[in-house]
DRENSEKE-638207 format. One record per residue: residue number from 0; residue in three letters; x, y, z of N, C-alpha, C, O, CB in turn. Coordinates in pm, whole numbers. Each point is the difference from the previous one (the first is absolute). Glycine has a CB too. Layout:
N
PT|NUM|ALA|X|Y|Z|X|Y|Z|X|Y|Z|X|Y|Z|X|Y|Z
...
***
This chain:
153
PT|0|MET|64|-104|16|-62|101|-7|94|109|-47|99|-5|73|-257|-85|90
PT|1|THR|170|189|-255|-4|126|65|-10|89|95|-88|-12|85|65|-51|-201
PT|2|MET|118|176|116|-29|114|129|-133|33|-75|-100|-66|28|362|192|78
PT|3|THR|-266|-50|-179|-142|52|-75|-64|-90|77|-32|27|116|66|50|-372
PT|4|GLN|-51|-153|220|-168|-158|7|-7|68|160|-95|66|41|160|-417|-212
PT|5|SER|36|324|235|19|21|143|-89|94|54|-98|-5|74|318|-48|-99
PT|6|LEU|-141|160|-46|-52|118|107|-135|66|-51|-49|106|39|304|-40|28
PT|7|LEU|-310|-163|-175|-127|27|-55|-71|-37|135|-60|64|87|86|-115|-365
PT|8|GLN|17|-104|255|-87|-85|79|-46|98|189|-104|8|64|263|-280|-239
PT|9|ILE|4|333|201|-14|25|145|-95|110|12|-65|13|104|295|-89|-46
PT|10|VAL|-249|189|-195|-110|97|13|-128|-57|-56|-100|70|-12|261|116|-3
PT|11|ALA|-156|-313|-18|-154|-59|-3|-89|-44|98|-121|9|18|205|-64|-178
PT|12|ALA|49|-16|242|-59|-19|155|-29|179|67|-105|34|54|286|-318|-4
PT|13|ILE|-108|341|-64|5|116|88|-162|45|-15|-84|-10|89|370|89|-127
PT|14|VAL|-307|-30|-93|-138|35|-11|-122|-129|21|-104|7|66|217|186|-233
PT|15|GLY|-65|-297|95|-90|-79|80|-31|-39|153|-114|-24|41|163|-26|-237
PT|16|THR|38|48|255|-3|71|131|-80|77|62|-71|-22|97|226|3|-151
PT|17|SER|-139|125|-16|-34|177|62|-178|-57|-29|-86|23|85|351|236|-200
PT|18|ALA|-299|-336|-21|-132|19|-48|-85|-106|88|-123|4|9|200|78|-263
PT|19|PHE|12|-187|325|-107|-63|96|4|27|122|-66|-50|91|59|-106|-208
PT|20|ALA|128|279|122|-57|111|160|-86|100|-51|-65|79|68|291|-74|79
PT|21|VAL|-224|-9|-223|-168|112|-56|-139|-115|18|-108|49|31|251|129|-295
PT|22|LEU|-136|-264|252|-94|-104|2|-44|-57|109|-110|-46|30|190|16|-202
PT|23|PHE|61|41|249|-45|-74|146|-48|138|94|-35|-22|116|240|-216|-120
PT|24|GLU|-208|408|-59|-2|82|45|41|51|133|-59|42|100|-57|-87|-258
PT|25|VAL|290|17|110|72|37|118|57|133|-42|29|48|-110|23|-288|198
PT|26|PRO|-46|278|20|21|179|28|59|87|-111|107|-42|-42|-57|-12|280
PT|27|ARG|-77|119|-270|86|92|-113|145|4|28|73|-65|-75|-266|220|42
PT|28|LYS|239|-96|117|129|-14|102|98|-118|-18|117|9|36|-267|93|130
PT|29|HIS|109|-189|-210|102|-119|59|-38|-75|-148|53|-108|-28|-67|81|361
PT|30|ILE|-82|92|-425|22|-100|-177|135|-27|-22|67|-102|-19|-247|224|-124
PT|31|ALA|211|54|158|199|-76|-113|62|-50|91|119|7|-31|-27|173|-144
PT|32|PHE|-106|-245|306|97|-77|37|-72|-132|46|68|-87|57|90|289|0
PT|33|CYS|-284|-220|-78|-28|-160|-71|55|-35|-105|45|-110|-33|-230|113|98
PT|34|GLY|181|114|-130|30|-7|-163|148|-80|-4|28|-99|-67|-163|359|-11
PT|35|LEU|241|-164|195|100|-24|-1|53|-136|46|111|-43|-31|-129|266|30
PT|36|THR|-51|-271|61|-26|-140|113|-1|-107|-131|98|-74|-6|-288|180|256
PT|37|GLY|122|-114|-318|-67|-48|-111|149|-41|-116|24|-105|-59|-298|283|117
PT|38|GLY|337|-69|-54|147|44|-86|91|-105|21|51|-96|-58|-61|346|89
PT|39|ILE|9|-169|115|145|-79|56|-63|-105|12|44|-70|-91|108|219|222
PT|40|GLY|-270|-241|-46|-22|-140|-58|56|-94|-129|58|-107|-17|-229|207|126
PT|41|TRP|119|0|-183|32|-125|-96|191|79|-83|58|-102|-38|-439|1|-42
PT|42|LEU|431|166|64|111|-2|68|99|-67|16|93|-45|-67|-209|118|122
PT|43|ILE|71|-71|73|63|-180|47|-62|-70|-40|33|-90|76|38|97|103
PT|44|TYR|-126|-40|-225|-67|-158|-95|41|13|-95|-9|-112|-49|-188|61|110
PT|45|LEU|253|132|-153|62|-6|-126|170|-20|51|60|-66|-85|-270|236|-64
PT|46|ALA|267|-143|226|157|-17|16|2|-93|25|87|-66|-57|-7|224|112
PT|47|ALA|-181|-243|59|11|-114|73|5|-125|-101|62|-106|-4|-185|226|206
PT|48|GLN|12|-46|-293|-50|-116|-97|163|-36|-120|44|-107|-43|-383|224|52
PT|49|ASN|394|54|-31|94|-18|-103|127|-93|111|54|-93|-60|-129|363|-132
PT|50|TYR|114|-255|312|79|-64|37|-16|-126|30|73|-88|-45|-19|263|84
PT|51|PHE|-145|-194|34|-37|-163|45|-10|-110|-104|55|-110|-6|-189|212|176
PT|52|HIS|30|-25|-267|-71|-55|-88|-90|-112|23|-10|-108|-58|174|192|-45
PT|53|SER|-257|-11|245|-127|-131|42|-49|160|33|56|101|42|12|-433|88
PT|54|ILE|-232|287|-184|-110|58|31|-24|5|104|-63|99|37|3|-137|-185
PT|55|TYR|95|-55|238|-82|-30|152|116|119|92|-24|96|73|-79|-443|-92
PT|56|ALA|251|272|-35|95|126|111|-56|132|-6|-34|74|93|265|-173|-136
PT|57|ALA|-234|120|-105|-62|145|-43|-92|31|113|40|40|110|-36|-71|-374
PT|58|THR|-125|13|233|-115|33|91|45|-21|140|-25|108|54|-147|-174|-224
PT|59|LEU|227|-17|263|56|-5|70|64|162|73|-48|80|81|50|-334|-210
PT|60|LEU|104|250|65|37|101|12|-50|113|-4|28|91|77|80|-204|-119
PT|61|ALA|-194|118|-57|-99|174|-16|-116|-60|70|-113|22|-44|171|119|-224
PT|62|ALA|-41|-210|364|-143|83|47|57|30|131|-44|94|66|-180|-217|-188
PT|63|ILE|364|12|181|94|88|112|20|129|-32|1|82|93|122|-261|-41
PT|64|GLY|-106|216|-163|28|196|-9|-90|78|-27|13|122|6|168|-140|-86
PT|65|LEU|-288|-43|46|-142|79|11|-56|40|98|-44|113|22|8|-208|-160
PT|66|ALA|33|-39|233|-91|-15|104|148|123|109|-51|93|60|-144|-437|-117
PT|67|ALA|312|335|67|81|92|51|-60|122|-44|-92|43|70|290|-181|-63
PT|68|CYS|-155|219|-133|-36|91|-85|-114|49|90|-1|110|55|84|-209|-292
PT|69|SER|-199|-15|249|-139|100|17|2|52|160|-63|100|37|-108|-253|-230
PT|70|ARG|247|76|275|-5|16|101|116|128|64|-18|58|107|-93|-318|-133
PT|71|ALA|245|291|-78|57|136|16|-84|93|-72|9|113|47|218|-194|-24
PT|72|PHE|-303|71|-120|-147|81|-57|-79|92|131|-16|120|21|-37|-354|-215
PT|73|ALA|13|103|268|-112|-12|61|58|129|121|-53|106|35|-45|-410|-107
PT|74|THR|235|234|115|59|148|107|2|124|-30|-32|100|64|165|-218|4
PT|75|LEU|-64|92|-238|19|115|-15|-114|97|-44|16|120|-24|193|-218|-3
PT|76|ARG|-329|28|18|-139|47|-16|-87|70|90|-72|98|-20|96|-260|-95
PT|77|LYS|-3|86|229|-79|-17|106|-125|-43|-24|-105|59|28|224|87|61
PT|78|ALA|-100|-301|-167|-119|-48|-45|-4|-150|-1|107|-57|-20|-131|260|-106
PT|79|PRO|-67|-265|141|-91|-133|31|182|-72|-104|43|99|-59|-468|-43|58
PT|80|SER|502|-155|-24|76|-66|-46|-69|-99|-133|46|-32|-110|78|70|358
PT|81|ILE|-257|-69|-177|-106|-86|-81|-21|89|-143|8|-53|-111|-149|-54|351
PT|82|ILE|120|220|-224|-36|111|-126|155|-80|-123|-34|-36|-112|-87|362|312
PT|83|PHE|200|-333|-178|58|15|-83|87|-131|-46|64|-22|-102|-97|260|177
PT|84|LEU|4|-339|76|-18|-166|-87|-91|-47|-106|34|-73|-93|19|16|290
PT|85|ILE|-172|105|-177|-103|-54|-37|13|45|-156|-26|-76|-93|-111|73|335
PT|86|CYS|180|132|-257|-13|68|-139|163|-68|-58|15|-9|-122|-195|289|191
PT|87|GLY|263|-313|0|181|-20|-57|-34|-140|-54|26|-38|-114|169|175|315
PT|88|ILE|-266|-222|-92|-26|-154|-83|-76|-38|-98|-22|-115|-37|55|63|204
PT|89|PHE|-105|222|-239|-42|-57|-139|92|-31|-111|-43|-29|-111|-135|145|164
PT|90|THR|315|-109|-22|123|-27|-85|3|-139|20|32|-74|-93|105|287|113
PT|91|LEU|-172|-267|114|100|-190|-63|-118|-48|36|40|-97|65|256|42|1
PT|92|VAL|-416|51|-59|-119|-67|-11|5|-50|-69|-14|70|-100|-85|17|163
PT|93|PRO|123|-255|-104|-11|-69|-89|-188|-59|-105|-78|-95|2|350|56|180
PT|94|GLY|-255|185|-261|-188|23|-66|12|-108|-159|-99|-55|-49|36|414|141
PT|95|ALA|209|-369|-151|6|-49|-87|-10|-174|6|-40|-84|-80|148|320|30
PT|96|GLY|-49|-242|184|4|-180|9|-145|28|102|45|-71|91|289|-63|-92
PT|97|ILE|-415|161|34|-119|-18|36|-116|-23|-92|-100|-73|3|197|187|155
PT|98|TYR|-55|-39|-228|-99|22|-182|13|-136|-71|-89|-64|-55|166|342|-17
PT|99|TYR|57|-311|85|6|-131|-74|-29|-139|41|-30|-108|-52|169|237|-28
PT|100|PHE|-113|-75|209|-53|-105|113|-206|-74|-76|-59|-95|-52|251|309|335
PT|101|ALA|-206|-83|-231|-158|-24|32|8|11|-151|-107|-60|-15|-14|166|276
PT|102|TYR|164|-74|-406|-38|-27|-172|8|-105|5|-108|-57|-17|181|209|-113
PT|103|TYR|46|-242|156|62|-143|-20|-107|-82|56|-34|-89|-79|290|143|101
PT|104|ILE|-335|-54|113|-91|-89|29|-150|-3|-96|-64|-101|-29|192|131|270
PT|105|LEU|-158|112|-278|-107|-17|-77|44|-47|-109|-87|-79|-39|-31|229|129
PT|106|THR|216|-148|-174|11|-75|-148|54|-151|55|54|-86|-70|21|326|-113
PT|107|GLY|-100|-247|305|64|-170|16|156|-15|-34|36|-116|-20|-275|15|-69
PT|108|GLU|304|168|83|127|-55|32|78|40|104|71|99|21|-79|-130|-217
PT|109|ASN|-34|-114|288|53|3|119|160|1|70|28|59|104|-246|-150|-143
PT|110|THR|281|39|-15|167|7|17|41|160|5|67|41|95|-20|-283|-246
PT|111|LYS|-87|326|50|82|143|12|-116|69|78|42|111|35|124|-91|-279
PT|112|SER|-310|-42|290|-31|63|89|75|-33|158|26|85|86|-234|-66|-257
PT|113|VAL|237|-183|180|74|6|142|112|19|-12|84|-36|82|-199|-89|13
PT|114|ALA|145|202|-227|191|48|21|-20|133|42|64|54|90|80|-182|-298
PT|115|ASN|-244|184|137|-24|181|1|-53|2|170|58|79|75|-169|-3|-393
PT|116|GLY|18|-149|364|-65|0|127|152|-13|135|25|73|95|-307|-217|-236
PT|117|LEU|350|26|92|53|54|121|166|94|-25|85|24|86|-236|-264|44
PT|118|SER|153|272|-258|124|121|-7|-103|112|93|53|46|102|107|-88|-403
PT|119|SER|-289|83|273|-70|91|61|4|3|118|29|95|73|-137|-97|-217
PT|120|ILE|71|-137|181|36|-27|211|147|39|17|7|100|71|-162|-353|-8
PT|121|LYS|246|220|-93|164|4|29|12|132|-4|81|56|73|16|-262|-177
PT|122|ILE|-152|251|46|31|167|-77|-47|98|176|62|74|77|-189|-120|-455
PT|123|MET|-32|-19|371|-95|92|124|68|-34|106|-4|82|91|-236|-86|-168
PT|124|LEU|330|-136|103|29|-45|181|124|94|-15|45|43|106|-123|-346|-28
PT|125|LEU|142|343|-197|124|36|25|-14|205|-15|100|71|12|24|-376|-126
PT|126|ILE|-220|343|96|-45|135|-2|17|-40|165|96|30|71|-278|66|-323
PT|127|ALA|42|-186|295|-15|71|151|125|-89|107|-55|-25|108|-270|82|-143
PT|128|LEU|426|-92|34|102|-4|36|68|116|-17|40|35|111|-64|-240|-135
PT|129|GLY|49|263|-41|83|80|-58|-30|145|130|77|48|83|-91|-174|-400
PT|130|ILE|-138|162|281|-63|64|97|19|25|145|6|103|67|-112|-170|-218
PT|131|ILE|122|-140|198|13|0|108|118|-7|71|3|-17|122|-182|-42|-170
PT|132|LEU|304|74|-42|131|8|31|28|162|28|72|36|93|-12|-263|-241
PT|133|ALA|-135|338|42|60|93|-29|-87|84|157|46|101|54|23|-136|-389
PT|134|TYR|-191|-32|379|-80|62|115|93|-96|136|-39|9|116|-263|48|-272
PT|135|SER|395|-123|126|15|-49|94|112|71|51|28|-22|118|-138|-173|-181
PT|136|LEU|207|306|-25|76|53|69|14|137|86|-78|93|-25|128|-241|-124
PT|137|PRO|42|160|243|-44|116|110|-67|120|-50|49|51|-101|141|-115|225
PT|138|TYR|-293|119|-72|-30|101|-32|122|123|37|-27|117|-25|-222|-234|43
PT|139|GLN|326|96|17|103|119|-27|69|36|-132|54|103|-40|-16|-158|256
PT|140|LEU|-59|-73|-271|89|21|-115|-66|97|-105|57|60|-92|43|-296|129
PT|141|PHE|-278|239|10|-76|106|-93|-17|106|30|-84|58|-70|-9|-184|8
PT|142|GLY|150|200|163|21|135|73|-89|7|95|-8|109|55|85|7|-231
PT|143|TRP|-156|-212|218|-91|50|147|96|-9|95|120|-23|-8|-356|-68|-32
PT|144|LYS|164|112|129|65|91|186|-64|-88|37|-98|-50|-54|118|320|103
PT|145|LYS|32|-301|53|-110|-34|172|-45|106|29|90|84|-3|29|-240|132
PT|146|GLU|-236|209|-95|-103|53|89|96|-4|130|43|-114|18|-293|23|-141
PT|147|PRO|293|182|216|45|5|138|-110|-29|58|-109|-8|-56|279|159|50
PT|148|LYS|-140|-175|173|-141|-27|15|14|115|93|103|66|12|-179|-336|-54
PT|149|LYS|-60|295|120|-87|134|71|133|40|84|56|108|-21|-358|-191|56
PT|150|ASP|356|-21|75|87|42|91|139|46|-48|77|56|77|-205|-201|59
PT|151|GLU|158|120|-263|152|34|-60|-47|115|-54|109|41|-41|20|-263|-20
PT|152|LYS|-221|324|21|7|69|-6|77|135|19|-50|106|-38|-77|-271|32
***
């Protein structure tokens, strides 16, 4: 894949994620950061896929990066991280795999259906694992500080 194609895909991820944020009625002040989260997730995915030559490794690394990015933006923008996370995941969800899974079921091609279904399930589980791993990182890494107790003030 050329650099131009990669940049075009990243821009498309930013635009698509921003549109998804509008659809989900995210407050206007956060829409650009939602788009940026999707773009960063897709950038990590493309880089990892180029390095590891595996959609599974790329998905896991992108999910970790995307969840960490959503936590950082949540701290920066003083907003819930779920706003950025849900919109950013839009780029990683295996939509085509799920579509072909259903298509092959309806056309009676069971072998292709099972292959697409299992691949989609693996990707969904890796997205969930990446989010869990990123959310298990200490919150101090993202700029949060503990509130002092009342008697410490």
